[in-house]
PDB file of N, CA, C and O in Angstrom:
ATOM      1  N   MET A   1       0.684  -1.159   0.050  1.00  0.00           N
ATOM      2  CA  MET A   1      -0.027   0.031   0.055  1.00  0.00           C
ATOM      3  C   MET A   1       0.874   1.257  -0.019  1.00  0.00           C
ATOM      4  O   MET A   1       1.913   1.307   0.640  1.00  0.00           O
ATOM      5  N   ASP A   2       0.474   2.261  -0.832  1.00  0.00           N
ATOM      6  CA  ASP A   2       1.407   3.329  -1.018  1.00  0.00           C
ATOM      7  C   ASP A   2       1.009   4.394   0.189  1.00  0.00           C
ATOM      8  O   ASP A   2      -0.153   4.741   0.401  1.00  0.00           O
ATOM      9  N   THR A   3       1.960   4.779   0.820  1.00  0.00           N
ATOM     10  CA  THR A   3       1.784   5.948   1.638  1.00  0.00           C
ATOM     11  C   THR A   3       1.763   7.397   0.958  1.00  0.00           C
ATOM     12  O   THR A   3       2.256   7.674  -0.135  1.00  0.00           O
ATOM     13  N   PRO A   4       1.124   8.226   1.785  1.00  0.00           N
ATOM     14  CA  PRO A   4       1.030   9.642   1.085  1.00  0.00           C
ATOM     15  C   PRO A   4       2.399  10.144   0.583  1.00  0.00           C
ATOM     16  O   PRO A   4       2.503  10.818  -0.442  1.00  0.00           O
ATOM     17  N   ALA A   5       3.440   9.785   1.352  1.00  0.00           N
ATOM     18  CA  ALA A   5       4.684  10.298   0.858  1.00  0.00           C
ATOM     19  C   ALA A   5       5.199   9.611  -0.460  1.00  0.00           C
ATOM     20  O   ALA A   5       5.938  10.170  -1.270  1.00  0.00           O
ATOM     21  N   ASP A   6       4.687   8.243  -0.580  1.00  0.00           N
ATOM     22  CA  ASP A   6       4.942   7.551  -1.875  1.00  0.00           C
ATOM     23  C   ASP A   6       4.280   8.261  -2.982  1.00  0.00           C
ATOM     24  O   ASP A   6       4.858   8.645  -3.999  1.00  0.00           O
ATOM     25  N   LYS A   7       2.995   8.416  -2.710  1.00  0.00           N
ATOM     26  CA  LYS A   7       2.196   8.974  -3.803  1.00  0.00           C
ATOM     27  C   LYS A   7       2.725  10.316  -4.275  1.00  0.00           C
ATOM     28  O   LYS A   7       2.767  10.648  -5.460  1.00  0.00           O
ATOM     29  N   ILE A   8       3.146  11.100  -3.199  1.00  0.00           N
ATOM     30  CA  ILE A   8       3.637  12.549  -3.492  1.00  0.00           C
ATOM     31  C   ILE A   8       4.762  12.500  -4.219  1.00  0.00           C
ATOM     32  O   ILE A   8       4.909  13.238  -5.192  1.00  0.00           O
ATOM     33  N   ARG A   9       5.735  11.580  -3.811  1.00  0.00           N
ATOM     34  CA  ARG A   9       7.113  11.458  -4.475  1.00  0.00           C
ATOM     35  C   ARG A   9       6.768  11.020  -5.957  1.00  0.00           C
ATOM     36  O   ARG A   9       7.288  11.604  -6.908  1.00  0.00           O
ATOM     37  N   GLU A  10       5.893   9.994  -6.123  1.00  0.00           N
ATOM     38  CA  GLU A  10       5.656   9.682  -7.533  1.00  0.00           C
ATOM     39  C   GLU A  10       5.112  10.607  -8.363  1.00  0.00           C
ATOM     40  O   GLU A  10       5.518  10.709  -9.521  1.00  0.00           O
ATOM     41  N   LYS A  11       4.138  11.383  -7.874  1.00  0.00           N
ATOM     42  CA  LYS A  11       3.634  12.577  -8.592  1.00  0.00           C
ATOM     43  C   LYS A  11       4.502  13.608  -8.955  1.00  0.00           C
ATOM     44  O   LYS A  11       4.403  14.216 -10.021  1.00  0.00           O
ATOM     45  N   LEU A  12       5.463  13.854  -7.992  1.00  0.00           N
ATOM     46  CA  LEU A  12       6.499  14.947  -8.436  1.00  0.00           C
ATOM     47  C   LEU A  12       7.460  14.321  -9.493  1.00  0.00           C
ATOM     48  O   LEU A  12       7.922  15.043 -10.377  1.00  0.00           O
ATOM     49  N   SER A  13       7.747  13.099  -9.429  1.00  0.00           N
ATOM     50  CA  SER A  13       8.689  12.489 -10.409  1.00  0.00           C
ATOM     51  C   SER A  13       8.067  12.442 -11.871  1.00  0.00           C
ATOM     52  O   SER A  13       8.774  12.517 -12.876  1.00  0.00           O
ATOM     53  N   GLU A  14       6.622  12.305 -11.907  1.00  0.00           N
ATOM     54  CA  GLU A  14       5.914  12.284 -13.151  1.00  0.00           C
ATOM     55  C   GLU A  14       5.521  13.555 -13.507  1.00  0.00           C
ATOM     56  O   GLU A  14       4.862  13.655 -14.542  1.00  0.00           O
ATOM     57  N   GLY A  15       5.794  14.603 -12.844  1.00  0.00           N
ATOM     58  CA  GLY A  15       5.347  16.063 -13.171  1.00  0.00           C
ATOM     59  C   GLY A  15       4.015  16.486 -12.853  1.00  0.00           C
ATOM     60  O   GLY A  15       3.557  17.584 -13.167  1.00  0.00           O
ATOM     61  N   LEU A  16       3.299  15.442 -12.117  1.00  0.00           N
ATOM     62  CA  LEU A  16       1.803  15.891 -11.847  1.00  0.00           C
ATOM     63  C   LEU A  16       1.870  16.801 -10.636  1.00  0.00           C
ATOM     64  O   LEU A  16       0.784  17.300 -10.342  1.00  0.00           O
ATOM     65  N   LEU A  17       2.849  17.113  -9.905  1.00  0.00           N
ATOM     66  CA  LEU A  17       2.782  18.037  -8.935  1.00  0.00           C
ATOM     67  C   LEU A  17       3.927  19.134  -9.194  1.00  0.00           C
ATOM     68  O   LEU A  17       5.011  18.779  -9.655  1.00  0.00           O
ATOM     69  N   PRO A  18       3.690  20.311  -8.922  1.00  0.00           N
ATOM     70  CA  PRO A  18       4.820  21.220  -9.168  1.00  0.00           C
ATOM     71  C   PRO A  18       5.970  21.024  -8.235  1.00  0.00           C
ATOM     72  O   PRO A  18       5.807  20.684  -7.063  1.00  0.00           O
ATOM     73  N   GLY A  19       7.118  21.243  -8.769  1.00  0.00           N
ATOM     74  CA  GLY A  19       8.341  21.075  -8.020  1.00  0.00           C
ATOM     75  C   GLY A  19       9.060  22.386  -7.533  1.00  0.00           C
ATOM     76  O   GLY A  19      10.276  22.457  -7.350  1.00  0.00           O
ATOM     77  N   LYS A  20       8.154  23.432  -7.342  1.00  0.00           N
ATOM     78  CA  LYS A  20       8.659  24.695  -6.894  1.00  0.00           C
ATOM     79  C   LYS A  20       7.726  25.276  -5.892  1.00  0.00           C
ATOM     80  O   LYS A  20       6.595  24.830  -5.697  1.00  0.00           O
ATOM     81  N   THR A  21       8.267  26.333  -5.237  1.00  0.00           N
ATOM     82  CA  THR A  21       7.129  27.098  -4.235  1.00  0.00           C
ATOM     83  C   THR A  21       6.187  27.784  -5.011  1.00  0.00           C
ATOM     84  O   THR A  21       6.398  28.191  -6.154  1.00  0.00           O
ATOM     85  N   PRO A  22       5.074  27.918  -4.335  1.00  0.00           N
ATOM     86  CA  PRO A  22       3.875  28.687  -4.967  1.00  0.00           C
ATOM     87  C   PRO A  22       4.131  30.222  -4.756  1.00  0.00           C
ATOM     88  O   PRO A  22       4.848  30.706  -3.880  1.00  0.00           O
ATOM     89  N   SER A  23       3.435  30.886  -5.688  1.00  0.00           N
ATOM     90  CA  SER A  23       3.430  32.256  -5.639  1.00  0.00           C
ATOM     91  C   SER A  23       2.527  32.940  -4.310  1.00  0.00           C
ATOM     92  O   SER A  23       2.812  33.964  -3.690  1.00  0.00           O
ATOM     93  N   HIS A  24       1.502  32.139  -4.124  1.00  0.00           N
ATOM     94  CA  HIS A  24       0.554  32.556  -2.959  1.00  0.00           C
ATOM     95  C   HIS A  24       0.108  31.218  -2.417  1.00  0.00           C
ATOM     96  O   HIS A  24       0.031  30.202  -3.107  1.00  0.00           O
ATOM     97  N   ALA A  25      -0.194  31.294  -1.075  1.00  0.00           N
ATOM     98  CA  ALA A  25      -0.813  30.166  -0.380  1.00  0.00           C
ATOM     99  C   ALA A  25      -1.710  30.573   0.634  1.00  0.00           C
ATOM    100  O   ALA A  25      -1.480  31.605   1.264  1.00  0.00           O
ATOM    101  N   TRP A  26      -2.838  29.789   0.894  1.00  0.00           N
ATOM    102  CA  TRP A  26      -3.808  30.142   1.744  1.00  0.00           C
ATOM    103  C   TRP A  26      -4.110  28.685   2.634  1.00  0.00           C
ATOM    104  O   TRP A  26      -3.684  27.578   2.305  1.00  0.00           O
ATOM    105  N   CYS A  27      -4.854  28.947   3.695  1.00  0.00           N
ATOM    106  CA  CYS A  27      -5.269  27.964   4.625  1.00  0.00           C
ATOM    107  C   CYS A  27      -6.744  28.182   4.984  1.00  0.00           C
ATOM    108  O   CYS A  27      -7.223  29.314   5.053  1.00  0.00           O
ATOM    109  N   GLY A  28      -7.395  27.152   5.192  1.00  0.00           N
ATOM    110  CA  GLY A  28      -8.870  27.277   5.653  1.00  0.00           C
ATOM    111  C   GLY A  28      -9.473  25.836   5.958  1.00  0.00           C
ATOM    112  O   GLY A  28      -8.784  24.817   5.916  1.00  0.00           O
ATOM    113  N   TYR A  29     -10.609  25.849   6.220  1.00  0.00           N
ATOM    114  CA  TYR A  29     -11.270  24.468   6.475  1.00  0.00           C
ATOM    115  C   TYR A  29     -11.454  23.853   5.054  1.00  0.00           C
ATOM    116  O   TYR A  29     -11.494  24.478   3.994  1.00  0.00           O
ATOM    117  N   GLY A  30     -11.570  22.365   5.258  1.00  0.00           N
ATOM    118  CA  GLY A  30     -11.590  21.612   4.034  1.00  0.00           C
ATOM    119  C   GLY A  30     -12.841  21.844   3.262  1.00  0.00           C
ATOM    120  O   GLY A  30     -13.862  22.089   3.905  1.00  0.00           O
ATOM    121  N   THR A  31     -12.892  21.797   1.927  1.00  0.00           N
ATOM    122  CA  THR A  31     -14.079  21.920   1.302  1.00  0.00           C
ATOM    123  C   THR A  31     -14.558  20.598   0.611  1.00  0.00           C
ATOM    124  O   THR A  31     -15.393  20.614  -0.293  1.00  0.00           O
ATOM    125  N   GLY A  32     -14.030  19.550   1.050  1.00  0.00           N
ATOM    126  CA  GLY A  32     -14.275  18.278   0.532  1.00  0.00           C
ATOM    127  C   GLY A  32     -13.727  17.693  -0.822  1.00  0.00           C
ATOM    128  O   GLY A  32     -13.923  16.573  -1.292  1.00  0.00           O
ATOM    129  N   LYS A  33     -12.941  18.806  -1.362  1.00  0.00           N
ATOM    130  CA  LYS A  33     -12.153  18.469  -2.671  1.00  0.00           C
ATOM    131  C   LYS A  33     -11.166  17.657  -2.340  1.00  0.00           C
ATOM    132  O   LYS A  33     -10.731  17.715  -1.190  1.00  0.00           O
ATOM    133  N   PRO A  34     -10.606  16.724  -3.292  1.00  0.00           N
ATOM    134  CA  PRO A  34      -9.455  15.885  -3.096  1.00  0.00           C
ATOM    135  C   PRO A  34      -8.139  16.552  -2.960  1.00  0.00           C
ATOM    136  O   PRO A  34      -7.830  17.583  -3.557  1.00  0.00           O
ATOM    137  N   CYS A  35      -7.371  15.885  -2.119  1.00  0.00           N
ATOM    138  CA  CYS A  35      -5.979  16.328  -1.857  1.00  0.00           C
ATOM    139  C   CYS A  35      -5.216  16.071  -3.062  1.00  0.00           C
ATOM    140  O   CYS A  35      -5.292  14.937  -3.534  1.00  0.00           O
ATOM    141  N   ASN A  36      -4.522  16.902  -3.615  1.00  0.00           N
ATOM    142  CA  ASN A  36      -3.724  16.565  -4.931  1.00  0.00           C
ATOM    143  C   ASN A  36      -2.391  15.610  -4.507  1.00  0.00           C
ATOM    144  O   ASN A  36      -1.714  15.007  -5.340  1.00  0.00           O
ATOM    145  N   GLY A  37      -2.180  15.594  -3.249  1.00  0.00           N
ATOM    146  CA  GLY A  37      -1.038  14.744  -2.778  1.00  0.00           C
ATOM    147  C   GLY A  37      -1.499  13.216  -2.494  1.00  0.00           C
ATOM    148  O   GLY A  37      -0.843  12.315  -3.016  1.00  0.00           O
ATOM    149  N   CYS A  38      -2.433  12.956  -1.810  1.00  0.00           N
ATOM    150  CA  CYS A  38      -2.912  11.585  -1.420  1.00  0.00           C
ATOM    151  C   CYS A  38      -4.276  11.180  -2.152  1.00  0.00           C
ATOM    152  O   CYS A  38      -4.652  10.008  -2.155  1.00  0.00           O
ATOM    153  N   ASN A  39      -4.983  12.180  -2.758  1.00  0.00           N
ATOM    154  CA  ASN A  39      -6.299  11.764  -3.574  1.00  0.00           C
ATOM    155  C   ASN A  39      -7.406  11.760  -2.643  1.00  0.00           C
ATOM    156  O   ASN A  39      -8.527  11.726  -3.149  1.00  0.00           O
ATOM    157  N   GLU A  40      -7.303  11.789  -1.223  1.00  0.00           N
ATOM    158  CA  GLU A  40      -8.441  11.685  -0.303  1.00  0.00           C
ATOM    159  C   GLU A  40      -9.032  13.065  -0.242  1.00  0.00           C
ATOM    160  O   GLU A  40      -8.364  14.059  -0.524  1.00  0.00           O
ATOM    161  N   PRO A  41     -10.407  13.122   0.161  1.00  0.00           N
ATOM    162  CA  PRO A  41     -11.077  14.400   0.251  1.00  0.00           C
ATOM    163  C   PRO A  41     -10.572  15.085   1.652  1.00  0.00           C
ATOM    164  O   PRO A  41     -10.291  14.428   2.654  1.00  0.00           O
ATOM    165  N   ILE A  42     -10.507  16.446   1.564  1.00  0.00           N
ATOM    166  CA  ILE A  42      -9.968  17.147   2.649  1.00  0.00           C
ATOM    167  C   ILE A  42     -11.307  17.628   3.254  1.00  0.00           C
ATOM    168  O   ILE A  42     -11.999  18.480   2.697  1.00  0.00           O
ATOM    169  N   LEU A  43     -11.653  17.008   4.482  1.00  0.00           N
ATOM    170  CA  LEU A  43     -12.845  17.170   5.188  1.00  0.00           C
ATOM    171  C   LEU A  43     -13.114  18.511   5.732  1.00  0.00           C
ATOM    172  O   LEU A  43     -12.155  19.254   5.942  1.00  0.00           O
ATOM    173  N   SER A  44     -14.244  18.879   5.967  1.00  0.00           N
ATOM    174  CA  SER A  44     -14.424  20.172   6.599  1.00  0.00           C
ATOM    175  C   SER A  44     -13.953  20.266   8.094  1.00  0.00           C
ATOM    176  O   SER A  44     -14.007  21.337   8.698  1.00  0.00           O
ATOM    177  N   THR A  45     -13.564  19.298   8.579  1.00  0.00           N
ATOM    178  CA  THR A  45     -12.779  19.356  10.031  1.00  0.00           C
ATOM    179  C   THR A  45     -11.503  19.213   9.954  1.00  0.00           C
ATOM    180  O   THR A  45     -10.870  18.976  10.984  1.00  0.00           O
ATOM    181  N   GLU A  46     -10.832  19.332   8.665  1.00  0.00           N
ATOM    182  CA  GLU A  46      -9.315  19.228   8.513  1.00  0.00           C
ATOM    183  C   GLU A  46      -8.903  20.546   7.813  1.00  0.00           C
ATOM    184  O   GLU A  46      -9.721  21.182   7.148  1.00  0.00           O
ATOM    185  N   VAL A  47      -7.690  20.924   7.966  1.00  0.00           N
ATOM    186  CA  VAL A  47      -7.268  22.180   7.319  1.00  0.00           C
ATOM    187  C   VAL A  47      -6.812  21.921   5.826  1.00  0.00           C
ATOM    188  O   VAL A  47      -6.085  20.966   5.551  1.00  0.00           O
ATOM    189  N   GLU A  48      -7.239  22.755   4.937  1.00  0.00           N
ATOM    190  CA  GLU A  48      -6.783  22.533   3.513  1.00  0.00           C
ATOM    191  C   GLU A  48      -5.947  23.782   3.267  1.00  0.00           C
ATOM    192  O   GLU A  48      -6.302  24.935   3.512  1.00  0.00           O
ATOM    193  N   HIS A  49      -4.676  23.355   2.699  1.00  0.00           N
ATOM    194  CA  HIS A  49      -3.841  24.285   2.040  1.00  0.00           C
ATOM    195  C   HIS A  49      -3.962  24.356   0.566  1.00  0.00           C
ATOM    196  O   HIS A  49      -3.750  23.375  -0.148  1.00  0.00           O
ATOM    197  N   GLU A  50      -4.376  25.770   0.013  1.00  0.00           N
ATOM    198  CA  GLU A  50      -4.404  25.805  -1.181  1.00  0.00           C
ATOM    199  C   GLU A  50      -3.292  26.638  -1.793  1.00  0.00           C
ATOM    200  O   GLU A  50      -3.239  27.820  -1.455  1.00  0.00           O
ATOM    201  N   LEU A  51      -2.453  26.196  -2.599  1.00  0.00           N
ATOM    202  CA  LEU A  51      -1.458  26.778  -3.277  1.00  0.00           C
ATOM    203  C   LEU A  51      -1.543  27.389  -4.629  1.00  0.00           C
ATOM    204  O   LEU A  51      -2.029  26.627  -5.464  1.00  0.00           O
ATOM    205  N   ASP A  52      -1.234  28.440  -5.018  1.00  0.00           N
ATOM    206  CA  ASP A  52      -1.414  29.118  -6.255  1.00  0.00           C
ATOM    207  C   ASP A  52       0.090  29.277  -7.034  1.00  0.00           C
ATOM    208  O   ASP A  52       1.059  29.732  -6.427  1.00  0.00           O
ATOM    209  N   PHE A  53       0.159  28.876  -8.350  1.00  0.00           N
ATOM    210  CA  PHE A  53       1.276  28.998  -8.892  1.00  0.00           C
ATOM    211  C   PHE A  53       1.107  29.987 -10.167  1.00  0.00           C
ATOM    212  O   PHE A  53       1.040  29.617 -11.339  1.00  0.00           O
ATOM    213  N   ASN A  54       1.051  31.350  -9.682  1.00  0.00           N
ATOM    214  CA  ASN A  54       1.172  32.610 -10.676  1.00  0.00           C
ATOM    215  C   ASN A  54      -0.206  32.417 -11.405  1.00  0.00           C
ATOM    216  O   ASN A  54      -0.291  32.739 -12.590  1.00  0.00           O
ATOM    217  N   GLY A  55      -1.215  31.937 -10.781  1.00  0.00           N
ATOM    218  CA  GLY A  55      -2.540  31.754 -11.549  1.00  0.00           C
ATOM    219  C   GLY A  55      -2.540  30.693 -12.692  1.00  0.00           C
ATOM    220  O   GLY A  55      -3.519  30.622 -13.434  1.00  0.00           O
ATOM    221  N   ALA A  56      -1.564  29.943 -12.838  1.00  0.00           N
ATOM    222  CA  ALA A  56      -1.527  29.030 -13.924  1.00  0.00           C
ATOM    223  C   ALA A  56      -2.133  27.554 -13.281  1.00  0.00           C
ATOM    224  O   ALA A  56      -2.684  26.697 -13.972  1.00  0.00           O
ATOM    225  N   ARG A  57      -1.941  27.474 -12.031  1.00  0.00           N
ATOM    226  CA  ARG A  57      -2.226  26.182 -11.380  1.00  0.00           C
ATOM    227  C   ARG A  57      -2.466  26.380  -9.924  1.00  0.00           C
ATOM    228  O   ARG A  57      -1.728  27.077  -9.228  1.00  0.00           O
ATOM    229  N   THR A  58      -3.599  25.702  -9.446  1.00  0.00           N
ATOM    230  CA  THR A  58      -3.963  25.568  -8.079  1.00  0.00           C
ATOM    231  C   THR A  58      -4.007  24.216  -7.588  1.00  0.00           C
ATOM    232  O   THR A  58      -4.686  23.367  -8.166  1.00  0.00           O
ATOM    233  N   VAL A  59      -3.239  23.926  -6.424  1.00  0.00           N
ATOM    234  CA  VAL A  59      -3.208  22.538  -5.923  1.00  0.00           C
ATOM    235  C   VAL A  59      -3.662  22.638  -4.358  1.00  0.00           C
ATOM    236  O   VAL A  59      -3.478  23.634  -3.657  1.00  0.00           O
ATOM    237  N   ARG A  60      -4.231  21.538  -3.975  1.00  0.00           N
ATOM    238  CA  ARG A  60      -4.801  21.511  -2.507  1.00  0.00           C
ATOM    239  C   ARG A  60      -4.161  20.365  -1.912  1.00  0.00           C
ATOM    240  O   ARG A  60      -3.908  19.332  -2.532  1.00  0.00           O
ATOM    241  N   PHE A  61      -3.889  20.585  -0.607  1.00  0.00           N
ATOM    242  CA  PHE A  61      -3.287  19.537   0.326  1.00  0.00           C
ATOM    243  C   PHE A  61      -3.780  19.465   1.656  1.00  0.00           C
ATOM    244  O   PHE A  61      -4.219  20.477   2.202  1.00  0.00           O
ATOM    245  N   HIS A  62      -3.747  18.366   2.225  1.00  0.00           N
ATOM    246  CA  HIS A  62      -3.968  18.149   3.688  1.00  0.00           C
ATOM    247  C   HIS A  62      -2.680  18.738   4.271  1.00  0.00           C
ATOM    248  O   HIS A  62      -1.668  18.770   3.572  1.00  0.00           O
ATOM    249  N   ALA A  63      -2.680  19.226   5.585  1.00  0.00           N
ATOM    250  CA  ALA A  63      -1.648  19.870   5.976  1.00  0.00           C
ATOM    251  C   ALA A  63      -0.433  19.069   6.095  1.00  0.00           C
ATOM    252  O   ALA A  63       0.678  19.581   5.955  1.00  0.00           O
ATOM    253  N   ALA A  64      -0.648  17.508   6.414  1.00  0.00           N
ATOM    254  CA  ALA A  64       0.517  16.775   6.436  1.00  0.00           C
ATOM    255  C   ALA A  64       1.044  16.470   5.001  1.00  0.00           C
ATOM    256  O   ALA A  64       2.246  16.340   4.767  1.00  0.00           O
ATOM    257  N   CYS A  65       0.159  16.376   4.145  1.00  0.00           N
ATOM    258  CA  CYS A  65       0.559  16.101   2.711  1.00  0.00           C
ATOM    259  C   CYS A  65       1.291  17.317   2.139  1.00  0.00           C
ATOM    260  O   CYS A  65       2.152  17.123   1.281  1.00  0.00           O
ATOM    261  N   GLU A  66       0.986  18.657   2.589  1.00  0.00           N
ATOM    262  CA  GLU A  66       1.825  19.833   2.166  1.00  0.00           C
ATOM    263  C   GLU A  66       3.209  19.725   2.713  1.00  0.00           C
ATOM    264  O   GLU A  66       4.203  19.864   2.000  1.00  0.00           O
ATOM    265  N   ALA A  67       3.260  19.449   4.127  1.00  0.00           N
ATOM    266  CA  ALA A  67       4.554  19.192   4.634  1.00  0.00           C
ATOM    267  C   ALA A  67       5.519  18.280   4.057  1.00  0.00           C
ATOM    268  O   ALA A  67       6.721  18.539   3.981  1.00  0.00           O
ATOM    269  N   ILE A  68       4.913  17.078   3.600  1.00  0.00           N
ATOM    270  CA  ILE A  68       5.777  16.114   2.854  1.00  0.00           C
ATOM    271  C   ILE A  68       6.089  16.667   1.589  1.00  0.00           C
ATOM    272  O   ILE A  68       7.270  16.628   1.246  1.00  0.00           O
ATOM    273  N   TRP A  69       5.097  17.270   0.686  1.00  0.00           N
ATOM    274  CA  TRP A  69       5.509  17.882  -0.537  1.00  0.00           C
ATOM    275  C   TRP A  69       6.654  18.913  -0.353  1.00  0.00           C
ATOM    276  O   TRP A  69       7.673  18.819  -1.038  1.00  0.00           O
ATOM    277  N   ARG A  70       6.500  19.862   0.535  1.00  0.00           N
ATOM    278  CA  ARG A  70       7.500  20.922   0.655  1.00  0.00           C
ATOM    279  C   ARG A  70       8.916  20.298   1.158  1.00  0.00           C
ATOM    280  O   ARG A  70       9.992  20.758   0.775  1.00  0.00           O
ATOM    281  N   SER A  71       8.813  19.312   1.967  1.00  0.00           N
ATOM    282  CA  SER A  71      10.074  18.465   2.267  1.00  0.00           C
ATOM    283  C   SER A  71      10.848  17.934   0.930  1.00  0.00           C
ATOM    284  O   SER A  71      12.055  18.059   0.725  1.00  0.00           O
ATOM    285  N   LEU A  72       9.965  17.360   0.128  1.00  0.00           N
ATOM    286  CA  LEU A  72      10.395  16.603  -1.043  1.00  0.00           C
ATOM    287  C   LEU A  72      11.023  17.787  -2.114  1.00  0.00           C
ATOM    288  O   LEU A  72      12.061  17.653  -2.763  1.00  0.00           O
ATOM    289  N   ILE A  73      10.267  18.788  -2.124  1.00  0.00           N
ATOM    290  CA  ILE A  73      10.902  19.629  -3.245  1.00  0.00           C
ATOM    291  C   ILE A  73      12.203  20.380  -2.653  1.00  0.00           C
ATOM    292  O   ILE A  73      13.123  20.792  -3.360  1.00  0.00           O
ATOM    293  N   ALA A  74      12.146  20.484  -1.382  1.00  0.00           N
ATOM    294  CA  ALA A  74      13.417  21.017  -0.673  1.00  0.00           C
ATOM    295  C   ALA A  74      14.527  20.131  -0.905  1.00  0.00           C
ATOM    296  O   ALA A  74      15.610  20.581  -1.278  1.00  0.00           O
ATOM    297  N   GLN A  75      14.320  18.814  -0.696  1.00  0.00           N
ATOM    298  CA  GLN A  75      15.373  17.835  -0.937  1.00  0.00           C
ATOM    299  C   GLN A  75      15.789  17.979  -2.405  1.00  0.00           C
ATOM    300  O   GLN A  75      16.982  17.960  -2.708  1.00  0.00           O
ATOM    301  N   GLY A  76      14.828  18.124  -3.317  1.00  0.00           N
ATOM    302  CA  GLY A  76      15.228  17.992  -4.924  1.00  0.00           C
ATOM    303  C   GLY A  76      16.098  19.356  -4.998  1.00  0.00           C
ATOM    304  O   GLY A  76      17.130  19.351  -5.669  1.00  0.00           O
ATOM    305  N   ALA A  77      15.725  20.423  -4.371  1.00  0.00           N
ATOM    306  CA  ALA A  77      16.572  21.659  -4.597  1.00  0.00           C
ATOM    307  C   ALA A  77      17.976  21.447  -4.186  1.00  0.00           C
ATOM    308  O   ALA A  77      18.939  21.812  -4.859  1.00  0.00           O
ATOM    309  N   LYS A  78      18.052  20.781  -2.939  1.00  0.00           N
ATOM    310  CA  LYS A  78      19.481  20.712  -2.324  1.00  0.00           C
ATOM    311  C   LYS A  78      20.064  19.690  -3.121  1.00  0.00           C
ATOM    312  O   LYS A  78      21.292  19.772  -3.150  1.00  0.00           O
ATOM    313  N   LYS A  79      19.585  18.768  -3.765  1.00  0.00           N
ATOM    314  CA  LYS A  79      20.353  17.672  -4.714  1.00  0.00           C
ATOM    315  C   LYS A  79      20.843  18.347  -5.863  1.00  0.00           C
ATOM    316  O   LYS A  79      21.954  18.077  -6.318  1.00  0.00           O
ATOM    317  N   ALA A  80      19.982  19.343  -6.448  1.00  0.00           N
ATOM    318  CA  ALA A  80      20.398  20.136  -7.570  1.00  0.00           C
ATOM    319  C   ALA A  80      21.507  21.114  -7.256  1.00  0.00           C
ATOM    320  O   ALA A  80      22.393  21.353  -8.078  1.00  0.00           O
ATOM    321  N   ALA A  81      21.460  21.617  -6.195  1.00  0.00           N
ATOM    322  CA  ALA A  81      22.503  22.518  -5.864  1.00  0.00           C
ATOM    323  C   ALA A  81      23.931  21.863  -5.432  1.00  0.00           C
ATOM    324  O   ALA A  81      25.005  22.449  -5.567  1.00  0.00           O
ATOM    325  N   ASP A  82      23.792  20.709  -4.953  1.00  0.00           N
ATOM    326  CA  ASP A  82      24.960  19.775  -4.705  1.00  0.00           C
ATOM    327  C   ASP A  82      25.488  19.216  -5.914  1.00  0.00           C
ATOM    328  O   ASP A  82      26.682  18.917  -5.883  1.00  0.00           O
ATOM    329  N   SER A  83      24.833  19.005  -7.004  1.00  0.00           N
ATOM    330  CA  SER A  83      25.394  18.393  -8.220  1.00  0.00           C
ATOM    331  C   SER A  83      26.370  19.216  -8.836  1.00  0.00           C
ATOM    332  O   SER A  83      26.262  20.441  -8.880  1.00  0.00           O
ATOM    333  N   PRO A  84      27.355  18.555  -9.331  1.00  0.00           N
ATOM    334  CA  PRO A  84      28.534  19.285 -10.001  1.00  0.00           C
ATOM    335  C   PRO A  84      28.079  19.865 -11.290  1.00  0.00           C
ATOM    336  O   PRO A  84      27.217  19.330 -11.988  1.00  0.00           O
ATOM    337  N   ILE A  85      28.664  20.938 -11.576  1.00  0.00           N
ATOM    338  CA  ILE A  85      28.288  21.696 -12.877  1.00  0.00           C
ATOM    339  C   ILE A  85      29.028  21.034 -13.962  1.00  0.00           C
ATOM    340  O   ILE A  85      30.229  20.777 -13.880  1.00  0.00           O
ATOM    341  N   ARG A  86      28.279  20.757 -14.998  1.00  0.00           N
ATOM    342  CA  ARG A  86      28.774  19.998 -16.147  1.00  0.00           C
ATOM    343  C   ARG A  86      28.929  21.054 -17.325  1.00  0.00           C
ATOM    344  O   ARG A  86      28.003  21.812 -17.612  1.00  0.00           O
ATOM    345  N   ALA A  87      30.102  21.064 -17.968  1.00  0.00           N
ATOM    346  CA  ALA A  87      30.280  21.883 -19.076  1.00  0.00           C
ATOM    347  C   ALA A  87      29.845  21.158 -20.535  1.00  0.00           C
ATOM    348  O   ALA A  87      29.956  21.782 -21.591  1.00  0.00           O
TER     349      ALA A  87
END
């Protein structure tokens, strides 16, 4: 069974989730829409994180899924910064 981290990692590698930080972010009560990370609905008793990417794309996450996503994109940025420059 895939964990939320597995699902988010796979979606990042397939380009289904953005690999950069959003231009704007909001939090509020869940609207019942699915989380772009784990695909489960974000219930009205949960916090929904809505991230906007320059008006071109909006994604929604559970609080835990957003934390996983941010951690994974930070790791990706660190790996890119640590990679040797090739001429």
